[in-house]
PDB file with SEQRES, HELIX, SHEET and CRYST1 records, atoms N, CA, C and O in Angstrom:
SEQRES   1 A   70  MET SER ALA LEU LEU THR PRO PRO LEU GLY TYR MET LYS          
SEQRES   2 A   70  VAL VAL VAL ASP LYS LEU LYS ALA GLU ASN LEU PRO VAL          
SEQRES   3 A   70  LYS THR MET VAL GLY GLY ALA PRO ILE SER ALA ALA PHE          
SEQRES   4 A   70  ALA LYS LYS ILE GLY ALA GLU ALA PHE ALA LYS ASN ALA          
SEQRES   5 A   70  ALA GLU ALA VAL GLN LYS ALA LYS ALA LEU LEU GLY MET          
SEQRES   6 A   70  GLN SER ALA VAL ALA                                          
HELIX    1 AA1 THR A    6  ALA A   21  1                                  16    
HELIX    2 AA2 ALA A   37  ILE A   43  1                                   7    
HELIX    3 AA3 ALA A   52  LEU A   62  1                                  11    
SHEET    1 AA1 2 MET A  29  GLY A  31  0                                        
SHEET    2 AA1 2 ALA A  47  ALA A  49  1                                        
CRYST1    1.000    1.000    1.000  90.00  90.00  90.00 P 1           1          
ATOM      1  N   MET A   1      13.342  25.068  15.709  1.00  0.00           N  
ATOM      2  CA  MET A   1      12.413  25.003  14.606  1.00  0.00           C  
ATOM      3  C   MET A   1      11.334  26.054  14.830  1.00  0.00           C  
ATOM      4  O   MET A   1      10.858  26.251  15.948  1.00  0.00           O  
ATOM      5  N   SER A   2      10.973  26.694  13.792  1.00  0.00           N  
ATOM      6  CA  SER A   2       9.959  27.738  13.850  1.00  0.00           C  
ATOM      7  C   SER A   2       8.589  27.148  14.199  1.00  0.00           C  
ATOM      8  O   SER A   2       8.236  26.056  13.755  1.00  0.00           O  
ATOM      9  N   ALA A   3       7.833  27.890  15.000  1.00  0.00           N  
ATOM     10  CA  ALA A   3       6.480  27.457  15.338  1.00  0.00           C  
ATOM     11  C   ALA A   3       5.612  27.359  14.079  1.00  0.00           C  
ATOM     12  O   ALA A   3       4.670  26.568  14.030  1.00  0.00           O  
ATOM     13  N   LEU A   4       5.929  28.159  13.074  1.00  0.00           N  
ATOM     14  CA  LEU A   4       5.186  28.129  11.826  1.00  0.00           C  
ATOM     15  C   LEU A   4       5.335  26.778  11.118  1.00  0.00           C  
ATOM     16  O   LEU A   4       4.407  26.324  10.449  1.00  0.00           O  
ATOM     17  N   LEU A   5       6.490  26.141  11.262  1.00  0.00           N  
ATOM     18  CA  LEU A   5       6.734  24.866  10.582  1.00  0.00           C  
ATOM     19  C   LEU A   5       6.190  23.666  11.345  1.00  0.00           C  
ATOM     20  O   LEU A   5       5.965  22.613  10.749  1.00  0.00           O  
ATOM     21  N   THR A   6       5.977  23.803  12.638  1.00  0.00           N  
ATOM     22  CA  THR A   6       5.607  22.658  13.456  1.00  0.00           C  
ATOM     23  C   THR A   6       4.311  21.980  13.032  1.00  0.00           C  
ATOM     24  O   THR A   6       4.318  20.758  12.885  1.00  0.00           O  
ATOM     25  N   PRO A   7       3.193  22.686  12.824  1.00  0.00           N  
ATOM     26  CA  PRO A   7       1.966  21.974  12.427  1.00  0.00           C  
ATOM     27  C   PRO A   7       2.096  21.166  11.140  1.00  0.00           C  
ATOM     28  O   PRO A   7       1.673  20.010  11.124  1.00  0.00           O  
ATOM     29  N   PRO A   8       2.660  21.710  10.058  1.00  0.00           N  
ATOM     30  CA  PRO A   8       2.789  20.879   8.851  1.00  0.00           C  
ATOM     31  C   PRO A   8       3.636  19.625   9.078  1.00  0.00           C  
ATOM     32  O   PRO A   8       3.345  18.572   8.511  1.00  0.00           O  
ATOM     33  N   LEU A   9       4.671  19.729   9.893  1.00  0.00           N  
ATOM     34  CA  LEU A   9       5.493  18.554  10.161  1.00  0.00           C  
ATOM     35  C   LEU A   9       4.675  17.494  10.888  1.00  0.00           C  
ATOM     36  O   LEU A   9       4.812  16.303  10.610  1.00  0.00           O  
ATOM     37  N   GLY A  10       3.841  17.915  11.801  1.00  0.00           N  
ATOM     38  CA  GLY A  10       2.978  16.979  12.514  1.00  0.00           C  
ATOM     39  C   GLY A  10       1.991  16.294  11.592  1.00  0.00           C  
ATOM     40  O   GLY A  10       1.679  15.117  11.775  1.00  0.00           O  
ATOM     41  N   TYR A  11       1.500  17.018  10.605  1.00  0.00           N  
ATOM     42  CA  TYR A  11       0.558  16.432   9.656  1.00  0.00           C  
ATOM     43  C   TYR A  11       1.221  15.402   8.745  1.00  0.00           C  
ATOM     44  O   TYR A  11       0.541  14.529   8.206  1.00  0.00           O  
ATOM     45  N   MET A  12       2.524  15.489   8.569  1.00  0.00           N  
ATOM     46  CA  MET A  12       3.210  14.484   7.747  1.00  0.00           C  
ATOM     47  C   MET A  12       3.007  13.103   8.353  1.00  0.00           C  
ATOM     48  O   MET A  12       2.736  12.146   7.627  1.00  0.00           O  
ATOM     49  N   LYS A  13       3.132  12.985   9.662  1.00  0.00           N  
ATOM     50  CA  LYS A  13       2.931  11.695  10.322  1.00  0.00           C  
ATOM     51  C   LYS A  13       1.488  11.241  10.167  1.00  0.00           C  
ATOM     52  O   LYS A  13       1.235  10.056   9.950  1.00  0.00           O  
ATOM     53  N   VAL A  14       0.551  12.150  10.272  1.00  0.00           N  
ATOM     54  CA  VAL A  14      -0.865  11.813  10.101  1.00  0.00           C  
ATOM     55  C   VAL A  14      -1.096  11.212   8.714  1.00  0.00           C  
ATOM     56  O   VAL A  14      -1.784  10.201   8.572  1.00  0.00           O  
ATOM     57  N   VAL A  15      -0.516  11.841   7.700  1.00  0.00           N  
ATOM     58  CA  VAL A  15      -0.680  11.355   6.326  1.00  0.00           C  
ATOM     59  C   VAL A  15      -0.032   9.988   6.146  1.00  0.00           C  
ATOM     60  O   VAL A  15      -0.643   9.083   5.577  1.00  0.00           O  
ATOM     61  N   VAL A  16       1.199   9.831   6.625  1.00  0.00           N  
ATOM     62  CA  VAL A  16       1.898   8.548   6.503  1.00  0.00           C  
ATOM     63  C   VAL A  16       1.094   7.457   7.211  1.00  0.00           C  
ATOM     64  O   VAL A  16       0.889   6.375   6.661  1.00  0.00           O  
ATOM     65  N   ASP A  17       0.643   7.746   8.430  1.00  0.00           N  
ATOM     66  CA  ASP A  17      -0.140   6.753   9.177  1.00  0.00           C  
ATOM     67  C   ASP A  17      -1.430   6.388   8.450  1.00  0.00           C  
ATOM     68  O   ASP A  17      -1.805   5.216   8.400  1.00  0.00           O  
ATOM     69  N   LYS A  18      -2.106   7.377   7.890  1.00  0.00           N  
ATOM     70  CA  LYS A  18      -3.369   7.130   7.175  1.00  0.00           C  
ATOM     71  C   LYS A  18      -3.125   6.258   5.938  1.00  0.00           C  
ATOM     72  O   LYS A  18      -3.888   5.331   5.669  1.00  0.00           O  
ATOM     73  N   LEU A  19      -2.060   6.559   5.190  1.00  0.00           N  
ATOM     74  CA  LEU A  19      -1.740   5.757   4.008  1.00  0.00           C  
ATOM     75  C   LEU A  19      -1.478   4.308   4.399  1.00  0.00           C  
ATOM     76  O   LEU A  19      -1.944   3.388   3.727  1.00  0.00           O  
ATOM     77  N   LYS A  20      -0.735   4.104   5.479  1.00  0.00           N  
ATOM     78  CA  LYS A  20      -0.438   2.745   5.932  1.00  0.00           C  
ATOM     79  C   LYS A  20      -1.708   2.039   6.410  1.00  0.00           C  
ATOM     80  O   LYS A  20      -1.901   0.855   6.136  1.00  0.00           O  
ATOM     81  N   ALA A  21      -2.566   2.759   7.118  1.00  0.00           N  
ATOM     82  CA  ALA A  21      -3.806   2.175   7.631  1.00  0.00           C  
ATOM     83  C   ALA A  21      -4.737   1.740   6.498  1.00  0.00           C  
ATOM     84  O   ALA A  21      -5.472   0.761   6.634  1.00  0.00           O  
ATOM     85  N   GLU A  22      -4.703   2.459   5.397  1.00  0.00           N  
ATOM     86  CA  GLU A  22      -5.551   2.141   4.250  1.00  0.00           C  
ATOM     87  C   GLU A  22      -4.947   1.055   3.360  1.00  0.00           C  
ATOM     88  O   GLU A  22      -5.580   0.625   2.396  1.00  0.00           O  
ATOM     89  N   ASN A  23      -3.728   0.609   3.676  1.00  0.00           N  
ATOM     90  CA  ASN A  23      -3.031  -0.414   2.888  1.00  0.00           C  
ATOM     91  C   ASN A  23      -2.943  -0.042   1.415  1.00  0.00           C  
ATOM     92  O   ASN A  23      -3.080  -0.893   0.536  1.00  0.00           O  
ATOM     93  N   LEU A  24      -2.714   1.229   1.161  1.00  0.00           N  
ATOM     94  CA  LEU A  24      -2.579   1.677  -0.224  1.00  0.00           C  
ATOM     95  C   LEU A  24      -1.201   1.283  -0.753  1.00  0.00           C  
ATOM     96  O   LEU A  24      -0.228   1.289   0.001  1.00  0.00           O  
ATOM     97  N   PRO A  25      -1.105   0.943  -2.024  1.00  0.00           N  
ATOM     98  CA  PRO A  25       0.175   0.523  -2.598  1.00  0.00           C  
ATOM     99  C   PRO A  25       1.049   1.730  -2.963  1.00  0.00           C  
ATOM    100  O   PRO A  25       1.376   1.939  -4.131  1.00  0.00           O  
ATOM    101  N   VAL A  26       1.415   2.507  -1.963  1.00  0.00           N  
ATOM    102  CA  VAL A  26       2.220   3.702  -2.186  1.00  0.00           C  
ATOM    103  C   VAL A  26       3.424   3.703  -1.259  1.00  0.00           C  
ATOM    104  O   VAL A  26       3.421   3.053  -0.213  1.00  0.00           O  
ATOM    105  N   LYS A  27       4.432   4.427  -1.649  1.00  0.00           N  
ATOM    106  CA  LYS A  27       5.611   4.664  -0.820  1.00  0.00           C  
ATOM    107  C   LYS A  27       5.577   6.124  -0.404  1.00  0.00           C  
ATOM    108  O   LYS A  27       5.067   6.968  -1.140  1.00  0.00           O  
ATOM    109  N   THR A  28       6.112   6.427   0.761  1.00  0.00           N  
ATOM    110  CA  THR A  28       6.137   7.808   1.226  1.00  0.00           C  
ATOM    111  C   THR A  28       7.564   8.310   1.337  1.00  0.00           C  
ATOM    112  O   THR A  28       8.467   7.593   1.769  1.00  0.00           O  
ATOM    113  N   MET A  29       7.744   9.564   0.936  1.00  0.00           N  
ATOM    114  CA  MET A  29       9.043  10.218   1.020  1.00  0.00           C  
ATOM    115  C   MET A  29       8.811  11.636   1.512  1.00  0.00           C  
ATOM    116  O   MET A  29       7.893  12.322   1.063  1.00  0.00           O  
ATOM    117  N   VAL A  30       9.657  12.063   2.440  1.00  0.00           N  
ATOM    118  CA  VAL A  30       9.611  13.436   2.931  1.00  0.00           C  
ATOM    119  C   VAL A  30      11.000  14.022   2.803  1.00  0.00           C  
ATOM    120  O   VAL A  30      11.984  13.297   2.655  1.00  0.00           O  
ATOM    121  N   GLY A  31      11.071  15.346   2.862  1.00  0.00           N  
ATOM    122  CA  GLY A  31      12.383  15.950   2.791  1.00  0.00           C  
ATOM    123  C   GLY A  31      12.341  17.450   2.680  1.00  0.00           C  
ATOM    124  O   GLY A  31      11.301  18.087   2.846  1.00  0.00           O  
ATOM    125  N   GLY A  32      13.495  17.990   2.397  1.00  0.00           N  
ATOM    126  CA  GLY A  32      13.646  19.432   2.318  1.00  0.00           C  
ATOM    127  C   GLY A  32      14.405  19.950   3.521  1.00  0.00           C  
ATOM    128  O   GLY A  32      14.765  19.193   4.423  1.00  0.00           O  
ATOM    129  N   ALA A  33      14.636  21.217   3.522  1.00  0.00           N  
ATOM    130  CA  ALA A  33      15.467  21.850   4.541  1.00  0.00           C  
ATOM    131  C   ALA A  33      15.036  21.596   5.985  1.00  0.00           C  
ATOM    132  O   ALA A  33      15.896  21.317   6.821  1.00  0.00           O  
ATOM    133  N   PRO A  34      13.738  21.680   6.320  1.00  0.00           N  
ATOM    134  CA  PRO A  34      13.394  21.511   7.735  1.00  0.00           C  
ATOM    135  C   PRO A  34      13.274  20.055   8.190  1.00  0.00           C  
ATOM    136  O   PRO A  34      12.974  19.797   9.356  1.00  0.00           O  
ATOM    137  N   ILE A  35      13.501  19.117   7.295  1.00  0.00           N  
ATOM    138  CA  ILE A  35      13.304  17.699   7.592  1.00  0.00           C  
ATOM    139  C   ILE A  35      14.658  16.994   7.696  1.00  0.00           C  
ATOM    140  O   ILE A  35      15.619  17.374   7.028  1.00  0.00           O  
ATOM    141  N   SER A  36      14.719  15.978   8.531  1.00  0.00           N  
ATOM    142  CA  SER A  36      15.941  15.176   8.653  1.00  0.00           C  
ATOM    143  C   SER A  36      15.600  13.709   8.376  1.00  0.00           C  
ATOM    144  O   SER A  36      14.435  13.311   8.392  1.00  0.00           O  
ATOM    145  N   ALA A  37      16.627  12.933   8.127  1.00  0.00           N  
ATOM    146  CA  ALA A  37      16.431  11.501   7.910  1.00  0.00           C  
ATOM    147  C   ALA A  37      15.856  10.860   9.173  1.00  0.00           C  
ATOM    148  O   ALA A  37      15.035   9.946   9.087  1.00  0.00           O  
ATOM    149  N   ALA A  38      16.280  11.333  10.335  1.00  0.00           N  
ATOM    150  CA  ALA A  38      15.757  10.798  11.600  1.00  0.00           C  
ATOM    151  C   ALA A  38      14.261  11.082  11.725  1.00  0.00           C  
ATOM    152  O   ALA A  38      13.506  10.227  12.188  1.00  0.00           O  
ATOM    153  N   PHE A  39      13.829  12.279  11.316  1.00  0.00           N  
ATOM    154  CA  PHE A  39      12.408  12.613  11.363  1.00  0.00           C  
ATOM    155  C   PHE A  39      11.629  11.718  10.419  1.00  0.00           C  
ATOM    156  O   PHE A  39      10.563  11.217  10.778  1.00  0.00           O  
ATOM    157  N   ALA A  40      12.147  11.510   9.216  1.00  0.00           N  
ATOM    158  CA  ALA A  40      11.473  10.648   8.244  1.00  0.00           C  
ATOM    159  C   ALA A  40      11.287   9.242   8.815  1.00  0.00           C  
ATOM    160  O   ALA A  40      10.217   8.647   8.685  1.00  0.00           O  
ATOM    161  N   LYS A  41      12.319   8.728   9.436  1.00  0.00           N  
ATOM    162  CA  LYS A  41      12.241   7.397  10.035  1.00  0.00           C  
ATOM    163  C   LYS A  41      11.228   7.382  11.183  1.00  0.00           C  
ATOM    164  O   LYS A  41      10.452   6.437  11.323  1.00  0.00           O  
ATOM    165  N   LYS A  42      11.244   8.431  11.996  1.00  0.00           N  
ATOM    166  CA  LYS A  42      10.347   8.521  13.152  1.00  0.00           C  
ATOM    167  C   LYS A  42       8.871   8.495  12.740  1.00  0.00           C  
ATOM    168  O   LYS A  42       8.047   7.896  13.431  1.00  0.00           O  
ATOM    169  N   ILE A  43       8.536   9.139  11.623  1.00  0.00           N  
ATOM    170  CA  ILE A  43       7.138   9.178  11.199  1.00  0.00           C  
ATOM    171  C   ILE A  43       6.769   8.000  10.299  1.00  0.00           C  
ATOM    172  O   ILE A  43       5.610   7.864   9.909  1.00  0.00           O  
ATOM    173  N   GLY A  44       7.732   7.155   9.969  1.00  0.00           N  
ATOM    174  CA  GLY A  44       7.445   5.958   9.192  1.00  0.00           C  
ATOM    175  C   GLY A  44       7.522   6.110   7.687  1.00  0.00           C  
ATOM    176  O   GLY A  44       7.056   5.237   6.954  1.00  0.00           O  
ATOM    177  N   ALA A  45       8.103   7.206   7.211  1.00  0.00           N  
ATOM    178  CA  ALA A  45       8.268   7.379   5.763  1.00  0.00           C  
ATOM    179  C   ALA A  45       9.298   6.380   5.246  1.00  0.00           C  
ATOM    180  O   ALA A  45      10.249   6.034   5.947  1.00  0.00           O  
ATOM    181  N   GLU A  46       9.098   5.924   4.017  1.00  0.00           N  
ATOM    182  CA  GLU A  46      10.045   4.966   3.437  1.00  0.00           C  
ATOM    183  C   GLU A  46      11.341   5.619   2.977  1.00  0.00           C  
ATOM    184  O   GLU A  46      12.363   4.946   2.847  1.00  0.00           O  
ATOM    185  N   ALA A  47      11.303   6.925   2.730  1.00  0.00           N  
ATOM    186  CA  ALA A  47      12.516   7.580   2.234  1.00  0.00           C  
ATOM    187  C   ALA A  47      12.570   9.036   2.675  1.00  0.00           C  
ATOM    188  O   ALA A  47      11.562   9.647   3.030  1.00  0.00           O  
ATOM    189  N   PHE A  48      13.774   9.558   2.637  1.00  0.00           N  
ATOM    190  CA  PHE A  48      14.059  10.958   2.938  1.00  0.00           C  
ATOM    191  C   PHE A  48      14.976  11.483   1.842  1.00  0.00           C  
ATOM    192  O   PHE A  48      15.884  10.781   1.396  1.00  0.00           O  
ATOM    193  N   ALA A  49      14.741  12.705   1.415  1.00  0.00           N  
ATOM    194  CA  ALA A  49      15.631  13.361   0.448  1.00  0.00           C  
ATOM    195  C   ALA A  49      15.878  14.790   0.917  1.00  0.00           C  
ATOM    196  O   ALA A  49      14.965  15.478   1.373  1.00  0.00           O  
ATOM    197  N   LYS A  50      17.128  15.220   0.795  1.00  0.00           N  
ATOM    198  CA  LYS A  50      17.453  16.573   1.263  1.00  0.00           C  
ATOM    199  C   LYS A  50      17.111  17.644   0.244  1.00  0.00           C  
ATOM    200  O   LYS A  50      17.031  18.823   0.588  1.00  0.00           O  
ATOM    201  N   ASN A  51      16.905  17.244  -1.030  1.00  0.00           N  
ATOM    202  CA  ASN A  51      16.541  18.227  -2.066  1.00  0.00           C  
ATOM    203  C   ASN A  51      15.825  17.499  -3.217  1.00  0.00           C  
ATOM    204  O   ASN A  51      15.705  16.274  -3.221  1.00  0.00           O  
ATOM    205  N   ALA A  52      15.364  18.281  -4.174  1.00  0.00           N  
ATOM    206  CA  ALA A  52      14.585  17.719  -5.277  1.00  0.00           C  
ATOM    207  C   ALA A  52      15.394  16.738  -6.126  1.00  0.00           C  
ATOM    208  O   ALA A  52      14.877  15.697  -6.532  1.00  0.00           O  
ATOM    209  N   ALA A  53      16.645  17.063  -6.392  1.00  0.00           N  
ATOM    210  CA  ALA A  53      17.469  16.169  -7.218  1.00  0.00           C  
ATOM    211  C   ALA A  53      17.649  14.819  -6.534  1.00  0.00           C  
ATOM    212  O   ALA A  53      17.559  13.774  -7.178  1.00  0.00           O  
ATOM    213  N   GLU A  54      17.900  14.843  -5.241  1.00  0.00           N  
ATOM    214  CA  GLU A  54      18.043  13.595  -4.497  1.00  0.00           C  
ATOM    215  C   GLU A  54      16.706  12.853  -4.443  1.00  0.00           C  
ATOM    216  O   GLU A  54      16.680  11.622  -4.467  1.00  0.00           O  
ATOM    217  N   ALA A  55      15.605  13.589  -4.373  1.00  0.00           N  
ATOM    218  CA  ALA A  55      14.277  12.972  -4.321  1.00  0.00           C  
ATOM    219  C   ALA A  55      14.004  12.143  -5.577  1.00  0.00           C  
ATOM    220  O   ALA A  55      13.407  11.070  -5.493  1.00  0.00           O  
ATOM    221  N   VAL A  56      14.436  12.633  -6.731  1.00  0.00           N  
ATOM    222  CA  VAL A  56      14.246  11.890  -7.978  1.00  0.00           C  
ATOM    223  C   VAL A  56      14.981  10.553  -7.905  1.00  0.00           C  
ATOM    224  O   VAL A  56      14.429   9.514  -8.265  1.00  0.00           O  
ATOM    225  N   GLN A  57      16.212  10.587  -7.445  1.00  0.00           N  
ATOM    226  CA  GLN A  57      16.991   9.351  -7.349  1.00  0.00           C  
ATOM    227  C   GLN A  57      16.385   8.391  -6.333  1.00  0.00           C  
ATOM    228  O   GLN A  57      16.315   7.187  -6.581  1.00  0.00           O  
ATOM    229  N   LYS A  58      15.946   8.915  -5.192  1.00  0.00           N  
ATOM    230  CA  LYS A  58      15.333   8.063  -4.165  1.00  0.00           C  
ATOM    231  C   LYS A  58      14.015   7.477  -4.674  1.00  0.00           C  
ATOM    232  O   LYS A  58      13.715   6.313  -4.407  1.00  0.00           O  
ATOM    233  N   ALA A  59      13.223   8.270  -5.405  1.00  0.00           N  
ATOM    234  CA  ALA A  59      11.957   7.783  -5.949  1.00  0.00           C  
ATOM    235  C   ALA A  59      12.213   6.650  -6.930  1.00  0.00           C  
ATOM    236  O   ALA A  59      11.508   5.642  -6.911  1.00  0.00           O  
ATOM    237  N   LYS A  60      13.206   6.804  -7.779  1.00  0.00           N  
ATOM    238  CA  LYS A  60      13.547   5.739  -8.723  1.00  0.00           C  
ATOM    239  C   LYS A  60      13.952   4.470  -7.979  1.00  0.00           C  
ATOM    240  O   LYS A  60      13.571   3.366  -8.367  1.00  0.00           O  
ATOM    241  N   ALA A  61      14.724   4.635  -6.909  1.00  0.00           N  
ATOM    242  CA  ALA A  61      15.138   3.469  -6.119  1.00  0.00           C  
ATOM    243  C   ALA A  61      13.928   2.803  -5.458  1.00  0.00           C  
ATOM    244  O   ALA A  61      13.829   1.576  -5.445  1.00  0.00           O  
ATOM    245  N   LEU A  62      13.014   3.599  -4.914  1.00  0.00           N  
ATOM    246  CA  LEU A  62      11.806   3.042  -4.290  1.00  0.00           C  
ATOM    247  C   LEU A  62      10.963   2.263  -5.290  1.00  0.00           C  
ATOM    248  O   LEU A  62      10.335   1.262  -4.944  1.00  0.00           O  
ATOM    249  N   LEU A  63      10.958   2.729  -6.523  1.00  0.00           N  
ATOM    250  CA  LEU A  63      10.153   2.086  -7.564  1.00  0.00           C  
ATOM    251  C   LEU A  63      10.898   0.972  -8.290  1.00  0.00           C  
ATOM    252  O   LEU A  63      10.349   0.321  -9.178  1.00  0.00           O  
ATOM    253  N   GLY A  64      12.153   0.760  -7.904  1.00  0.00           N  
ATOM    254  CA  GLY A  64      12.936  -0.297  -8.526  1.00  0.00           C  
ATOM    255  C   GLY A  64      13.418   0.038  -9.911  1.00  0.00           C  
ATOM    256  O   GLY A  64      13.724  -0.853 -10.704  1.00  0.00           O  
ATOM    257  N   MET A  65      13.487   1.329 -10.211  1.00  0.00           N  
ATOM    258  CA  MET A  65      13.948   1.774 -11.533  1.00  0.00           C  
ATOM    259  C   MET A  65      15.452   2.031 -11.482  1.00  0.00           C  
ATOM    260  O   MET A  65      16.000   2.369 -10.433  1.00  0.00           O  
ATOM    261  N   GLN A  66      16.095   1.869 -12.605  1.00  0.00           N  
ATOM    262  CA  GLN A  66      17.517   2.196 -12.693  1.00  0.00           C  
ATOM    263  C   GLN A  66      17.698   3.696 -12.624  1.00  0.00           C  
ATOM    264  O   GLN A  66      16.923   4.446 -13.218  1.00  0.00           O  
ATOM    265  N   SER A  67      18.711   4.138 -11.907  1.00  0.00           N  
ATOM    266  CA  SER A  67      19.032   5.565 -11.880  1.00  0.00           C  
ATOM    267  C   SER A  67      19.693   5.957 -13.183  1.00  0.00           C  
ATOM    268  O   SER A  67      20.536   5.231 -13.709  1.00  0.00           O  
ATOM    269  N   ALA A  68      19.304   7.108 -13.700  1.00  0.00           N  
ATOM    270  CA  ALA A  68      19.919   7.634 -14.915  1.00  0.00           C  
ATOM    271  C   ALA A  68      21.317   8.136 -14.588  1.00  0.00           C  
ATOM    272  O   ALA A  68      21.524   8.791 -13.567  1.00  0.00           O  
ATOM    273  N   VAL A  69      22.255   7.834 -15.437  1.00  0.00           N  
ATOM    274  CA  VAL A  69      23.622   8.304 -15.239  1.00  0.00           C  
ATOM    275  C   VAL A  69      23.753   9.641 -15.927  1.00  0.00           C  
ATOM    276  O   VAL A  69      23.466   9.773 -17.117  1.00  0.00           O  
ATOM    277  N   ALA A  70      24.190  10.639 -15.167  1.00  0.00           N  
ATOM    278  CA  ALA A  70      24.333  11.996 -15.727  1.00  0.00           C  
ATOM    279  C   ALA A  70      25.617  12.124 -16.513  1.00  0.00           C  
ATOM    280  O   ALA A  70      25.905  13.191 -17.055  1.00  0.00           O  
TER     281      ALA A  70                                                      
END                                                                             
């Protein structure tokens, strides 16, 4: 992993932890090319998506909405 990407990845955990500490009624999702499902689980995110299209489907699932059939 590039050193350039490391600090932002570390801040993802800070944000997830802060949201949980504040007991805000939000769900967290991370993803994209430099992220893995294992990383998402490690930092406590509720979901992981490998791309934007998958993120929409995962967000709908997190919110309890029906997925649109294409």
